[in-house]
PDB file with one MODEL, atoms N, CA, C and O in Angstrom:
MODEL        1
ATOM      1  N   MET A   1     -12.371  10.137 -27.630  1.00  0.00           N
ATOM      2  CA  MET A   1     -11.040   9.743 -27.222  1.00  0.00           C
ATOM      3  C   MET A   1     -10.262  10.954 -26.724  1.00  0.00           C
ATOM      4  O   MET A   1     -10.437  12.075 -27.201  1.00  0.00           O
ATOM      5  N   SER A   2      -9.421  10.697 -25.774  1.00  0.00           N
ATOM      6  CA  SER A   2      -8.604  11.800 -25.285  1.00  0.00           C
ATOM      7  C   SER A   2      -7.392  11.978 -26.190  1.00  0.00           C
ATOM      8  O   SER A   2      -6.876  11.021 -26.767  1.00  0.00           O
ATOM      9  N   LYS A   3      -6.969  13.184 -26.294  1.00  0.00           N
ATOM     10  CA  LYS A   3      -5.810  13.500 -27.130  1.00  0.00           C
ATOM     11  C   LYS A   3      -4.608  13.694 -26.215  1.00  0.00           C
ATOM     12  O   LYS A   3      -4.668  14.491 -25.278  1.00  0.00           O
ATOM     13  N   HIS A   4      -3.540  12.992 -26.469  1.00  0.00           N
ATOM     14  CA  HIS A   4      -2.335  13.117 -25.668  1.00  0.00           C
ATOM     15  C   HIS A   4      -1.460  14.223 -26.239  1.00  0.00           C
ATOM     16  O   HIS A   4      -1.223  14.291 -27.445  1.00  0.00           O
ATOM     17  N   VAL A   5      -0.999  15.061 -25.374  1.00  0.00           N
ATOM     18  CA  VAL A   5      -0.147  16.167 -25.772  1.00  0.00           C
ATOM     19  C   VAL A   5       1.231  15.892 -25.180  1.00  0.00           C
ATOM     20  O   VAL A   5       1.348  15.371 -24.071  1.00  0.00           O
ATOM     21  N   SER A   6       2.249  16.240 -25.913  1.00  0.00           N
ATOM     22  CA  SER A   6       3.581  16.032 -25.352  1.00  0.00           C
ATOM     23  C   SER A   6       3.881  17.156 -24.355  1.00  0.00           C
ATOM     24  O   SER A   6       3.525  18.316 -24.563  1.00  0.00           O
ATOM     25  N   ILE A   7       4.540  16.770 -23.281  1.00  0.00           N
ATOM     26  CA  ILE A   7       4.909  17.747 -22.249  1.00  0.00           C
ATOM     27  C   ILE A   7       6.404  17.625 -21.986  1.00  0.00           C
ATOM     28  O   ILE A   7       7.025  16.604 -22.284  1.00  0.00           O
ATOM     29  N   SER A   8       6.953  18.666 -21.435  1.00  0.00           N
ATOM     30  CA  SER A   8       8.394  18.672 -21.160  1.00  0.00           C
ATOM     31  C   SER A   8       8.696  17.771 -19.960  1.00  0.00           C
ATOM     32  O   SER A   8       7.808  17.491 -19.155  1.00  0.00           O
ATOM     33  N   PRO A   9       9.928  17.323 -19.843  1.00  0.00           N
ATOM     34  CA  PRO A   9      10.306  16.521 -18.672  1.00  0.00           C
ATOM     35  C   PRO A   9      10.074  17.283 -17.360  1.00  0.00           C
ATOM     36  O   PRO A   9       9.734  16.681 -16.342  1.00  0.00           O
ATOM     37  N   GLU A  10      10.259  18.607 -17.389  1.00  0.00           N
ATOM     38  CA  GLU A  10      10.044  19.406 -16.191  1.00  0.00           C
ATOM     39  C   GLU A  10       8.567  19.388 -15.790  1.00  0.00           C
ATOM     40  O   GLU A  10       8.237  19.237 -14.614  1.00  0.00           O
ATOM     41  N   GLU A  11       7.683  19.545 -16.781  1.00  0.00           N
ATOM     42  CA  GLU A  11       6.252  19.512 -16.484  1.00  0.00           C
ATOM     43  C   GLU A  11       5.830  18.129 -16.000  1.00  0.00           C
ATOM     44  O   GLU A  11       5.000  18.016 -15.098  1.00  0.00           O
ATOM     45  N   ALA A  12       6.388  17.088 -16.584  1.00  0.00           N
ATOM     46  CA  ALA A  12       6.083  15.725 -16.142  1.00  0.00           C
ATOM     47  C   ALA A  12       6.513  15.536 -14.687  1.00  0.00           C
ATOM     48  O   ALA A  12       5.787  14.933 -13.896  1.00  0.00           O
ATOM     49  N   ALA A  13       7.689  16.048 -14.336  1.00  0.00           N
ATOM     50  CA  ALA A  13       8.172  15.947 -12.962  1.00  0.00           C
ATOM     51  C   ALA A  13       7.275  16.738 -12.013  1.00  0.00           C
ATOM     52  O   ALA A  13       6.984  16.277 -10.909  1.00  0.00           O
ATOM     53  N   ASP A  14       6.833  17.927 -12.435  1.00  0.00           N
ATOM     54  CA  ASP A  14       5.929  18.737 -11.615  1.00  0.00           C
ATOM     55  C   ASP A  14       4.603  18.009 -11.389  1.00  0.00           C
ATOM     56  O   ASP A  14       4.083  17.975 -10.273  1.00  0.00           O
ATOM     57  N   ARG A  15       4.063  17.427 -12.466  1.00  0.00           N
ATOM     58  CA  ARG A  15       2.789  16.704 -12.336  1.00  0.00           C
ATOM     59  C   ARG A  15       2.921  15.520 -11.392  1.00  0.00           C
ATOM     60  O   ARG A  15       2.029  15.260 -10.585  1.00  0.00           O
ATOM     61  N   LEU A  16       4.037  14.801 -11.495  1.00  0.00           N
ATOM     62  CA  LEU A  16       4.262  13.659 -10.617  1.00  0.00           C
ATOM     63  C   LEU A  16       4.384  14.121  -9.159  1.00  0.00           C
ATOM     64  O   LEU A  16       3.843  13.485  -8.255  1.00  0.00           O
ATOM     65  N   ALA A  17       5.094  15.224  -8.942  1.00  0.00           N
ATOM     66  CA  ALA A  17       5.259  15.740  -7.574  1.00  0.00           C
ATOM     67  C   ALA A  17       3.907  16.154  -6.989  1.00  0.00           C
ATOM     68  O   ALA A  17       3.638  15.896  -5.816  1.00  0.00           O
ATOM     69  N   ILE A  18       3.061  16.791  -7.790  1.00  0.00           N
ATOM     70  CA  ILE A  18       1.731  17.187  -7.315  1.00  0.00           C
ATOM     71  C   ILE A  18       0.900  15.952  -6.997  1.00  0.00           C
ATOM     72  O   ILE A  18       0.222  15.904  -5.970  1.00  0.00           O
ATOM     73  N   ARG A  19       0.950  14.965  -7.864  1.00  0.00           N
ATOM     74  CA  ARG A  19       0.189  13.734  -7.624  1.00  0.00           C
ATOM     75  C   ARG A  19       0.646  13.047  -6.348  1.00  0.00           C
ATOM     76  O   ARG A  19      -0.178  12.594  -5.554  1.00  0.00           O
ATOM     77  N   GLU A  20       1.968  12.968  -6.147  1.00  0.00           N
ATOM     78  CA  GLU A  20       2.496  12.337  -4.937  1.00  0.00           C
ATOM     79  C   GLU A  20       2.074  13.107  -3.691  1.00  0.00           C
ATOM     80  O   GLU A  20       1.780  12.499  -2.662  1.00  0.00           O
ATOM     81  N   LEU A  21       2.040  14.434  -3.768  1.00  0.00           N
ATOM     82  CA  LEU A  21       1.611  15.249  -2.636  1.00  0.00           C
ATOM     83  C   LEU A  21       0.146  14.987  -2.297  1.00  0.00           C
ATOM     84  O   LEU A  21      -0.204  14.821  -1.128  1.00  0.00           O
ATOM     85  N   VAL A  22      -0.712  14.949  -3.321  1.00  0.00           N
ATOM     86  CA  VAL A  22      -2.134  14.679  -3.103  1.00  0.00           C
ATOM     87  C   VAL A  22      -2.323  13.277  -2.519  1.00  0.00           C
ATOM     88  O   VAL A  22      -3.131  13.091  -1.609  1.00  0.00           O
ATOM     89  N   GLU A  23      -1.589  12.298  -3.030  1.00  0.00           N
ATOM     90  CA  GLU A  23      -1.694  10.937  -2.503  1.00  0.00           C
ATOM     91  C   GLU A  23      -1.220  10.864  -1.056  1.00  0.00           C
ATOM     92  O   GLU A  23      -1.830  10.176  -0.238  1.00  0.00           O
ATOM     93  N   ALA A  24      -0.146  11.561  -0.737  1.00  0.00           N
ATOM     94  CA  ALA A  24       0.354  11.575   0.642  1.00  0.00           C
ATOM     95  C   ALA A  24      -0.667  12.229   1.573  1.00  0.00           C
ATOM     96  O   ALA A  24      -0.891  11.749   2.684  1.00  0.00           O
ATOM     97  N   TYR A  25      -1.285  13.322   1.122  1.00  0.00           N
ATOM     98  CA  TYR A  25      -2.305  13.994   1.937  1.00  0.00           C
ATOM     99  C   TYR A  25      -3.498  13.069   2.166  1.00  0.00           C
ATOM    100  O   TYR A  25      -4.018  12.982   3.278  1.00  0.00           O
ATOM    101  N   ALA A  26      -3.932  12.377   1.106  1.00  0.00           N
ATOM    102  CA  ALA A  26      -5.063  11.446   1.231  1.00  0.00           C
ATOM    103  C   ALA A  26      -4.718  10.314   2.186  1.00  0.00           C
ATOM    104  O   ALA A  26      -5.551   9.903   2.995  1.00  0.00           O
ATOM    105  N   HIS A  27      -3.500   9.813   2.094  1.00  0.00           N
ATOM    106  CA  HIS A  27      -3.084   8.731   3.005  1.00  0.00           C
ATOM    107  C   HIS A  27      -3.120   9.224   4.453  1.00  0.00           C
ATOM    108  O   HIS A  27      -3.620   8.529   5.337  1.00  0.00           O
ATOM    109  N   CYS A  28      -2.595  10.408   4.687  1.00  0.00           N
ATOM    110  CA  CYS A  28      -2.603  10.966   6.048  1.00  0.00           C
ATOM    111  C   CYS A  28      -4.031  11.225   6.523  1.00  0.00           C
ATOM    112  O   CYS A  28      -4.332  11.067   7.707  1.00  0.00           O
ATOM    113  N   ALA A  29      -4.902  11.619   5.611  1.00  0.00           N
ATOM    114  CA  ALA A  29      -6.289  11.884   5.984  1.00  0.00           C
ATOM    115  C   ALA A  29      -7.004  10.597   6.396  1.00  0.00           C
ATOM    116  O   ALA A  29      -7.937  10.628   7.198  1.00  0.00           O
ATOM    117  N   ASP A  30      -6.562   9.472   5.846  1.00  0.00           N
ATOM    118  CA  ASP A  30      -7.180   8.178   6.177  1.00  0.00           C
ATOM    119  C   ASP A  30      -6.639   7.572   7.456  1.00  0.00           C
ATOM    120  O   ASP A  30      -7.222   6.627   7.987  1.00  0.00           O
ATOM    121  N   HIS A  31      -5.543   8.095   7.953  1.00  0.00           N
ATOM    122  CA  HIS A  31      -4.909   7.554   9.159  1.00  0.00           C
ATOM    123  C   HIS A  31      -4.640   8.711  10.119  1.00  0.00           C
ATOM    124  O   HIS A  31      -4.225   9.784   9.681  1.00  0.00           O
ATOM    125  N   PRO A  32      -4.863   8.520  11.388  1.00  0.00           N
ATOM    126  CA  PRO A  32      -4.647   9.632  12.344  1.00  0.00           C
ATOM    127  C   PRO A  32      -3.166   9.914  12.577  1.00  0.00           C
ATOM    128  O   PRO A  32      -2.569   9.416  13.531  1.00  0.00           O
ATOM    129  N   ARG A  33      -2.581  10.725  11.688  1.00  0.00           N
ATOM    130  CA  ARG A  33      -1.159  11.069  11.781  1.00  0.00           C
ATOM    131  C   ARG A  33      -0.989  12.571  11.628  1.00  0.00           C
ATOM    132  O   ARG A  33      -0.656  13.066  10.551  1.00  0.00           O
ATOM    133  N   CYS A  34      -1.216  13.273  12.694  1.00  0.00           N
ATOM    134  CA  CYS A  34      -1.191  14.735  12.676  1.00  0.00           C
ATOM    135  C   CYS A  34       0.155  15.272  12.186  1.00  0.00           C
ATOM    136  O   CYS A  34       0.193  16.152  11.326  1.00  0.00           O
ATOM    137  N   GLU A  35       1.249  14.756  12.722  1.00  0.00           N
ATOM    138  CA  GLU A  35       2.566  15.275  12.365  1.00  0.00           C
ATOM    139  C   GLU A  35       2.880  15.034  10.893  1.00  0.00           C
ATOM    140  O   GLU A  35       3.442  15.900  10.222  1.00  0.00           O
ATOM    141  N   SER A  36       2.512  13.852  10.392  1.00  0.00           N
ATOM    142  CA  SER A  36       2.765  13.547   8.979  1.00  0.00           C
ATOM    143  C   SER A  36       1.959  14.469   8.077  1.00  0.00           C
ATOM    144  O   SER A  36       2.458  14.947   7.058  1.00  0.00           O
ATOM    145  N   GLN A  37       0.728  14.711   8.452  1.00  0.00           N
ATOM    146  CA  GLN A  37      -0.121  15.580   7.650  1.00  0.00           C
ATOM    147  C   GLN A  37       0.416  17.012   7.658  1.00  0.00           C
ATOM    148  O   GLN A  37       0.460  17.669   6.619  1.00  0.00           O
ATOM    149  N   MET A  38       0.818  17.483   8.821  1.00  0.00           N
ATOM    150  CA  MET A  38       1.353  18.840   8.915  1.00  0.00           C
ATOM    151  C   MET A  38       2.641  19.002   8.114  1.00  0.00           C
ATOM    152  O   MET A  38       2.900  20.076   7.573  1.00  0.00           O
ATOM    153  N   SER A  39       3.455  17.941   8.033  1.00  0.00           N
ATOM    154  CA  SER A  39       4.731  18.035   7.333  1.00  0.00           C
ATOM    155  C   SER A  39       4.563  18.261   5.830  1.00  0.00           C
ATOM    156  O   SER A  39       5.522  18.627   5.151  1.00  0.00           O
ATOM    157  N   LEU A  40       3.367  18.050   5.309  1.00  0.00           N
ATOM    158  CA  LEU A  40       3.119  18.273   3.882  1.00  0.00           C
ATOM    159  C   LEU A  40       2.956  19.756   3.545  1.00  0.00           C
ATOM    160  O   LEU A  40       2.922  20.126   2.371  1.00  0.00           O
ATOM    161  N   PHE A  41       2.857  20.594   4.561  1.00  0.00           N
ATOM    162  CA  PHE A  41       2.686  22.037   4.372  1.00  0.00           C
ATOM    163  C   PHE A  41       4.002  22.759   4.613  1.00  0.00           C
ATOM    164  O   PHE A  41       4.832  22.304   5.400  1.00  0.00           O
ATOM    165  N   THR A  42       4.191  23.887   3.934  1.00  0.00           N
ATOM    166  CA  THR A  42       5.393  24.689   4.163  1.00  0.00           C
ATOM    167  C   THR A  42       5.306  25.353   5.531  1.00  0.00           C
ATOM    168  O   THR A  42       4.222  25.512   6.092  1.00  0.00           O
ATOM    169  N   ALA A  43       6.456  25.734   6.052  1.00  0.00           N
ATOM    170  CA  ALA A  43       6.489  26.372   7.376  1.00  0.00           C
ATOM    171  C   ALA A  43       5.669  27.660   7.396  1.00  0.00           C
ATOM    172  O   ALA A  43       5.079  28.006   8.420  1.00  0.00           O
ATOM    173  N   ASP A  44       5.630  28.367   6.270  1.00  0.00           N
ATOM    174  CA  ASP A  44       4.900  29.644   6.209  1.00  0.00           C
ATOM    175  C   ASP A  44       3.544  29.502   5.508  1.00  0.00           C
ATOM    176  O   ASP A  44       3.068  30.441   4.871  1.00  0.00           O
ATOM    177  N   THR A  45       2.938  28.339   5.629  1.00  0.00           N
ATOM    178  CA  THR A  45       1.670  28.077   4.940  1.00  0.00           C
ATOM    179  C   THR A  45       0.578  29.067   5.327  1.00  0.00           C
ATOM    180  O   THR A  45       0.577  29.622   6.426  1.00  0.00           O
ATOM    181  N   HIS A  46      -0.344  29.273   4.405  1.00  0.00           N
ATOM    182  CA  HIS A  46      -1.532  30.087   4.679  1.00  0.00           C
ATOM    183  C   HIS A  46      -2.721  29.170   4.415  1.00  0.00           C
ATOM    184  O   HIS A  46      -3.067  28.907   3.263  1.00  0.00           O
ATOM    185  N   PHE A  47      -3.339  28.690   5.479  1.00  0.00           N
ATOM    186  CA  PHE A  47      -4.400  27.689   5.417  1.00  0.00           C
ATOM    187  C   PHE A  47      -5.708  28.348   5.812  1.00  0.00           C
ATOM    188  O   PHE A  47      -5.839  28.873   6.917  1.00  0.00           O
ATOM    189  N   VAL A  48      -6.684  28.319   4.899  1.00  0.00           N
ATOM    190  CA  VAL A  48      -7.951  29.010   5.121  1.00  0.00           C
ATOM    191  C   VAL A  48      -9.082  27.992   5.061  1.00  0.00           C
ATOM    192  O   VAL A  48      -9.122  27.148   4.166  1.00  0.00           O
ATOM    193  N   VAL A  49     -10.004  28.079   6.025  1.00  0.00           N
ATOM    194  CA  VAL A  49     -11.143  27.166   6.092  1.00  0.00           C
ATOM    195  C   VAL A  49     -12.428  27.976   5.945  1.00  0.00           C
ATOM    196  O   VAL A  49     -12.633  28.981   6.625  1.00  0.00           O
ATOM    197  N   TYR A  50     -13.283  27.511   5.037  1.00  0.00           N
ATOM    198  CA  TYR A  50     -14.595  28.122   4.843  1.00  0.00           C
ATOM    199  C   TYR A  50     -15.655  27.100   5.230  1.00  0.00           C
ATOM    200  O   TYR A  50     -15.817  26.092   4.543  1.00  0.00           O
ATOM    201  N   MET A  51     -16.372  27.342   6.309  1.00  0.00           N
ATOM    202  CA  MET A  51     -17.412  26.415   6.761  1.00  0.00           C
ATOM    203  C   MET A  51     -18.777  26.767   6.186  1.00  0.00           C
ATOM    204  O   MET A  51     -19.680  25.931   6.179  1.00  0.00           O
ATOM    205  N   ASN A  52     -18.933  27.994   5.706  1.00  0.00           N
ATOM    206  CA  ASN A  52     -20.195  28.439   5.134  1.00  0.00           C
ATOM    207  C   ASN A  52     -19.934  28.901   3.700  1.00  0.00           C
ATOM    208  O   ASN A  52     -19.303  29.934   3.478  1.00  0.00           O
ATOM    209  N   ALA A  53     -20.421  28.133   2.739  1.00  0.00           N
ATOM    210  CA  ALA A  53     -20.155  28.431   1.333  1.00  0.00           C
ATOM    211  C   ALA A  53     -20.735  29.779   0.895  1.00  0.00           C
ATOM    212  O   ALA A  53     -20.289  30.344  -0.103  1.00  0.00           O
ATOM    213  N   LYS A  54     -21.711  30.292   1.621  1.00  0.00           N
ATOM    214  CA  LYS A  54     -22.333  31.563   1.249  1.00  0.00           C
ATOM    215  C   LYS A  54     -21.637  32.765   1.871  1.00  0.00           C
ATOM    216  O   LYS A  54     -21.922  33.905   1.504  1.00  0.00           O
ATOM    217  N   ASP A  55     -20.735  32.521   2.803  1.00  0.00           N
ATOM    218  CA  ASP A  55     -20.031  33.603   3.489  1.00  0.00           C
ATOM    219  C   ASP A  55     -18.610  33.704   2.937  1.00  0.00           C
ATOM    220  O   ASP A  55     -17.849  32.743   3.045  1.00  0.00           O
ATOM    221  N   PRO A  56     -18.234  34.834   2.354  1.00  0.00           N
ATOM    222  CA  PRO A  56     -16.885  34.974   1.804  1.00  0.00           C
ATOM    223  C   PRO A  56     -15.795  35.113   2.874  1.00  0.00           C
ATOM    224  O   PRO A  56     -14.606  35.106   2.556  1.00  0.00           O
ATOM    225  N   THR A  57     -16.203  35.238   4.132  1.00  0.00           N
ATOM    226  CA  THR A  57     -15.240  35.375   5.215  1.00  0.00           C
ATOM    227  C   THR A  57     -14.841  33.993   5.728  1.00  0.00           C
ATOM    228  O   THR A  57     -15.709  33.172   6.024  1.00  0.00           O
ATOM    229  N   PRO A  58     -13.543  33.726   5.835  1.00  0.00           N
ATOM    230  CA  PRO A  58     -13.123  32.409   6.329  1.00  0.00           C
ATOM    231  C   PRO A  58     -13.556  32.163   7.776  1.00  0.00           C
ATOM    232  O   PRO A  58     -13.591  33.083   8.593  1.00  0.00           O
ATOM    233  N   SER A  59     -13.881  30.913   8.071  1.00  0.00           N
ATOM    234  CA  SER A  59     -14.208  30.520   9.448  1.00  0.00           C
ATOM    235  C   SER A  59     -12.947  30.431  10.280  1.00  0.00           C
ATOM    236  O   SER A  59     -12.952  30.755  11.468  1.00  0.00           O
ATOM    237  N   GLN A  60     -11.858  29.987   9.650  1.00  0.00           N
ATOM    238  CA  GLN A  60     -10.559  29.885  10.318  1.00  0.00           C
ATOM    239  C   GLN A  60      -9.478  30.289   9.326  1.00  0.00           C
ATOM    240  O   GLN A  60      -9.612  30.106   8.116  1.00  0.00           O
ATOM    241  N   GLU A  61      -8.408  30.842   9.872  1.00  0.00           N
ATOM    242  CA  GLU A  61      -7.274  31.225   9.033  1.00  0.00           C
ATOM    243  C   GLU A  61      -6.005  31.021   9.843  1.00  0.00           C
ATOM    244  O   GLU A  61      -5.825  31.620  10.904  1.00  0.00           O
ATOM    245  N   MET A  62      -5.128  30.166   9.329  1.00  0.00           N
ATOM    246  CA  MET A  62      -3.862  29.892   9.999  1.00  0.00           C
ATOM    247  C   MET A  62      -2.716  30.306   9.085  1.00  0.00           C
ATOM    248  O   MET A  62      -2.791  30.130   7.868  1.00  0.00           O
ATOM    249  N   ARG A  63      -1.655  30.858   9.673  1.00  0.00           N
ATOM    250  CA  ARG A  63      -0.561  31.387   8.863  1.00  0.00           C
ATOM    251  C   ARG A  63       0.786  30.748   9.166  1.00  0.00           C
ATOM    252  O   ARG A  63       1.829  31.376   8.985  1.00  0.00           O
ATOM    253  N   SER A  64       0.767  29.506   9.625  1.00  0.00           N
ATOM    254  CA  SER A  64       2.022  28.766   9.805  1.00  0.00           C
ATOM    255  C   SER A  64       1.707  27.281   9.941  1.00  0.00           C
ATOM    256  O   SER A  64       0.583  26.902  10.270  1.00  0.00           O
ATOM    257  N   ARG A  65       2.709  26.450   9.685  1.00  0.00           N
ATOM    258  CA  ARG A  65       2.527  25.009   9.839  1.00  0.00           C
ATOM    259  C   ARG A  65       2.184  24.675  11.289  1.00  0.00           C
ATOM    260  O   ARG A  65       1.319  23.837  11.543  1.00  0.00           O
ATOM    261  N   ASP A  66       2.845  25.312  12.223  1.00  0.00           N
ATOM    262  CA  ASP A  66       2.582  25.034  13.646  1.00  0.00           C
ATOM    263  C   ASP A  66       1.144  25.360  14.034  1.00  0.00           C
ATOM    264  O   ASP A  66       0.572  24.707  14.907  1.00  0.00           O
ATOM    265  N   ALA A  67       0.560  26.366  13.388  1.00  0.00           N
ATOM    266  CA  ALA A  67      -0.824  26.745  13.695  1.00  0.00           C
ATOM    267  C   ALA A  67      -1.813  25.660  13.269  1.00  0.00           C
ATOM    268  O   ALA A  67      -2.956  25.654  13.727  1.00  0.00           O
ATOM    269  N   LEU A  68      -1.388  24.748  12.402  1.00  0.00           N
ATOM    270  CA  LEU A  68      -2.264  23.670  11.947  1.00  0.00           C
ATOM    271  C   LEU A  68      -2.436  22.567  12.988  1.00  0.00           C
ATOM    272  O   LEU A  68      -3.386  21.788  12.902  1.00  0.00           O
ATOM    273  N   ALA A  69      -1.542  22.484  13.963  1.00  0.00           N
ATOM    274  CA  ALA A  69      -1.559  21.385  14.930  1.00  0.00           C
ATOM    275  C   ALA A  69      -2.923  21.170  15.581  1.00  0.00           C
ATOM    276  O   ALA A  69      -3.407  20.038  15.576  1.00  0.00           O
ATOM    277  N   PRO A  70      -3.569  22.195  16.141  1.00  0.00           N
ATOM    278  CA  PRO A  70      -4.864  21.941  16.765  1.00  0.00           C
ATOM    279  C   PRO A  70      -5.940  21.504  15.775  1.00  0.00           C
ATOM    280  O   PRO A  70      -6.830  20.730  16.129  1.00  0.00           O
ATOM    281  N   VAL A  71      -5.865  21.994  14.540  1.00  0.00           N
ATOM    282  CA  VAL A  71      -6.852  21.626  13.520  1.00  0.00           C
ATOM    283  C   VAL A  71      -6.738  20.145  13.192  1.00  0.00           C
ATOM    284  O   VAL A  71      -7.736  19.424  13.201  1.00  0.00           O
ATOM    285  N   PHE A  72      -5.517  19.687  12.902  1.00  0.00           N
ATOM    286  CA  PHE A  72      -5.334  18.286  12.552  1.00  0.00           C
ATOM    287  C   PHE A  72      -5.512  17.373  13.755  1.00  0.00           C
ATOM    288  O   PHE A  72      -5.977  16.243  13.608  1.00  0.00           O
ATOM    289  N   ALA A  73      -5.153  17.840  14.929  1.00  0.00           N
ATOM    290  CA  ALA A  73      -5.379  17.038  16.134  1.00  0.00           C
ATOM    291  C   ALA A  73      -6.874  16.808  16.335  1.00  0.00           C
ATOM    292  O   ALA A  73      -7.293  15.702  16.676  1.00  0.00           O
ATOM    293  N   GLU A  74      -7.674  17.842  16.125  1.00  0.00           N
ATOM    294  CA  GLU A  74      -9.126  17.706  16.259  1.00  0.00           C
ATOM    295  C   GLU A  74      -9.682  16.761  15.196  1.00  0.00           C
ATOM    296  O   GLU A  74     -10.540  15.930  15.496  1.00  0.00           O
ATOM    297  N   LEU A  75      -9.206  16.880  13.968  1.00  0.00           N
ATOM    298  CA  LEU A  75      -9.637  15.960  12.913  1.00  0.00           C
ATOM    299  C   LEU A  75      -9.280  14.518  13.269  1.00  0.00           C
ATOM    300  O   LEU A  75     -10.071  13.602  13.043  1.00  0.00           O
ATOM    301  N   ASN A  76      -8.094  14.327  13.822  1.00  0.00           N
ATOM    302  CA  ASN A  76      -7.681  12.977  14.202  1.00  0.00           C
ATOM    303  C   ASN A  76      -8.572  12.416  15.306  1.00  0.00           C
ATOM    304  O   ASN A  76      -8.798  11.207  15.356  1.00  0.00           O
ATOM    305  N   ASN A  77      -9.077  13.265  16.183  1.00  0.00           N
ATOM    306  CA  ASN A  77      -9.984  12.813  17.241  1.00  0.00           C
ATOM    307  C   ASN A  77     -11.343  12.404  16.673  1.00  0.00           C
ATOM    308  O   ASN A  77     -12.028  11.558  17.249  1.00  0.00           O
ATOM    309  N   LEU A  78     -11.732  12.997  15.552  1.00  0.00           N
ATOM    310  CA  LEU A  78     -13.034  12.722  14.953  1.00  0.00           C
ATOM    311  C   LEU A  78     -13.034  11.487  14.064  1.00  0.00           C
ATOM    312  O   LEU A  78     -14.084  10.886  13.839  1.00  0.00           O
ATOM    313  N   ARG A  79     -11.867  11.104  13.557  1.00  0.00           N
ATOM    314  CA  ARG A  79     -11.791   9.999  12.599  1.00  0.00           C
ATOM    315  C   ARG A  79     -11.635   8.658  13.290  1.00  0.00           C
ATOM    316  O   ARG A  79     -11.077   8.554  14.382  1.00  0.00           O
ATOM    317  N   THR A  80     -12.134   7.659  12.635  1.00  0.00           N
ATOM    318  CA  THR A  80     -11.882   6.285  13.028  1.00  0.00           C
ATOM    319  C   THR A  80     -10.971   5.704  11.960  1.00  0.00           C
ATOM    320  O   THR A  80     -11.289   5.787  10.774  1.00  0.00           O
ATOM    321  N   PRO A  81      -9.836   5.115  12.355  1.00  0.00           N
ATOM    322  CA  PRO A  81      -8.945   4.563  11.340  1.00  0.00           C
ATOM    323  C   PRO A  81      -9.648   3.484  10.524  1.00  0.00           C
ATOM    324  O   PRO A  81     -10.505   2.776  11.053  1.00  0.00           O
ATOM    325  N   PRO A  82      -9.302   3.346   9.252  1.00  0.00           N
ATOM    326  CA  PRO A  82      -9.948   2.322   8.439  1.00  0.00           C
ATOM    327  C   PRO A  82      -9.658   0.925   8.969  1.00  0.00           C
ATOM    328  O   PRO A  82      -8.574   0.653   9.484  1.00  0.00           O
ATOM    329  N   ARG A  83     -10.616   0.069   8.838  1.00  0.00           N
ATOM    330  CA  ARG A  83     -10.457  -1.313   9.284  1.00  0.00           C
ATOM    331  C   ARG A  83      -9.685  -2.100   8.243  1.00  0.00           C
ATOM    332  O   ARG A  83      -9.838  -1.882   7.041  1.00  0.00           O
ATOM    333  N   THR A  84      -8.856  -3.017   8.714  1.00  0.00           N
ATOM    334  CA  THR A  84      -8.151  -3.908   7.795  1.00  0.00           C
ATOM    335  C   THR A  84      -8.995  -5.152   7.595  1.00  0.00           C
ATOM    336  O   THR A  84      -9.951  -5.384   8.336  1.00  0.00           O
ATOM    337  N   SER A  85      -8.651  -5.949   6.605  1.00  0.00           N
ATOM    338  CA  SER A  85      -9.405  -7.185   6.373  1.00  0.00           C
ATOM    339  C   SER A  85      -9.274  -8.115   7.576  1.00  0.00           C
ATOM    340  O   SER A  85     -10.189  -8.889   7.857  1.00  0.00           O
ATOM    341  N   LEU A  86      -8.148  -8.050   8.292  1.00  0.00           N
ATOM    342  CA  LEU A  86      -7.971  -8.867   9.495  1.00  0.00           C
ATOM    343  C   LEU A  86      -8.959  -8.431  10.568  1.00  0.00           C
ATOM    344  O   LEU A  86      -9.539  -9.280  11.246  1.00  0.00           O
ATOM    345  N   ASP A  87      -9.165  -7.119  10.738  1.00  0.00           N
ATOM    346  CA  ASP A  87     -10.148  -6.626  11.701  1.00  0.00           C
ATOM    347  C   ASP A  87     -11.548  -7.100  11.324  1.00  0.00           C
ATOM    348  O   ASP A  87     -12.313  -7.525  12.189  1.00  0.00           O
ATOM    349  N   ARG A  88     -11.887  -7.029  10.039  1.00  0.00           N
ATOM    350  CA  ARG A  88     -13.211  -7.473   9.615  1.00  0.00           C
ATOM    351  C   ARG A  88     -13.398  -8.957   9.906  1.00  0.00           C
ATOM    352  O   ARG A  88     -14.477  -9.375  10.327  1.00  0.00           O
ATOM    353  N   ALA A  89     -12.362  -9.751   9.685  1.00  0.00           N
ATOM    354  CA  ALA A  89     -12.454 -11.196   9.929  1.00  0.00           C
ATOM    355  C   ALA A  89     -12.685 -11.460  11.415  1.00  0.00           C
ATOM    356  O   ALA A  89     -13.461 -12.345  11.776  1.00  0.00           O
ATOM    357  N   ARG A  90     -12.015 -10.695  12.276  1.00  0.00           N
ATOM    358  CA  ARG A  90     -12.176 -10.876  13.724  1.00  0.00           C
ATOM    359  C   ARG A  90     -13.580 -10.535  14.190  1.00  0.00           C
ATOM    360  O   ARG A  90     -14.147 -11.222  15.040  1.00  0.00           O
ATOM    361  N   PHE A  91     -14.149  -9.450  13.619  1.00  0.00           N
ATOM    362  CA  PHE A  91     -15.448  -8.979  14.084  1.00  0.00           C
ATOM    363  C   PHE A  91     -16.624  -9.710  13.426  1.00  0.00           C
ATOM    364  O   PHE A  91     -17.765  -9.565  13.866  1.00  0.00           O
ATOM    365  N   SER A  92     -16.357 -10.482  12.390  1.00  0.00           N
ATOM    366  CA  SER A  92     -17.458 -11.144  11.714  1.00  0.00           C
ATOM    367  C   SER A  92     -17.746 -12.531  12.280  1.00  0.00           C
ATOM    368  O   SER A  92     -18.688 -13.192  11.843  1.00  0.00           O
ATOM    369  N   ARG A  93     -16.960 -12.969  13.226  1.00  0.00           N
ATOM    370  CA  ARG A  93     -17.194 -14.298  13.817  1.00  0.00           C
ATOM    371  C   ARG A  93     -18.400 -14.319  14.698  1.00  0.00           C
ATOM    372  O   ARG A  93     -18.731 -15.359  15.268  1.00  0.00           O
TER     373      ARG A  93
ENDMDL
END
């Protein structure tokens, strides 16, 4: 069984804010919304991408929210938006 520990209201608020941020990022990742996804980052963000787990050198490094635009635009070009149940019903006929 898990043991519940009491936490302060401030910590509870912080945990909720982190959870909401992760959920918002996941939602944006599922839908091609470059601007919405970028808005989740601070203006002075430091975003590092590692494409090779064995190489300690980043493949890409961006140092501002605006620098993320081409990255998220490319991701949006690669994704297919999730199908709704209405789309599935149309294509299953």
